[in-house]
C-alpha positions, 0 to 999 in steps of 0.5 A: 845792948853790947855788941862787938863786931869783928871784921877784916879777916880773909884769905891771904898768901903766906907773908902777907898782912891783914888788919882785923878790926873790932868795933863796939857799941853799947860798950867802951873799950876805954874802960876795959882790957881788950884782947884778940883770941884765935881758934884753929880747927881741932885746937883749943882757943888761944890768947893771941894778944891782950892790952890792959887799960893802962896800955900794957900789951901781951903777945903769944910767943908765936906772933911776937914781932909780927902782930900789933894790938891797938885801940882807937878811942875816938872810934871805939875800935880795937885792931890787930895788925898782922904782918908776915902771916904764916899758914899756922896763923890760920884760925877764927879770930875773936875780939873781946873787951871786958867780959864781952866777946865778938863774933869770929872772923876767919883768917886763912893763910895759904902757903 
């Protein structure tokens, strides 16, 4: 059974940092593209960042220079380092690998 377990969300003040983690079981991130997505209340889900198998990364313009996607192959875990957080980053964040999705983790940034 494939499971992706996201964690690391929470409440942080504007300007703060959080690191989201997504640990996989029954599935290897090494073999698939990975991504982080978010959905704010009343808004559609958007792609925050993706990383191809070859290491090419993509970031939505609103997070460029603040967020970093990475992968730890040994731990079979992907991360999203989020710095200089803004209230508009508040959302439920989801990780994905290949066609599999993790459950969301709430990120709330207070002003």
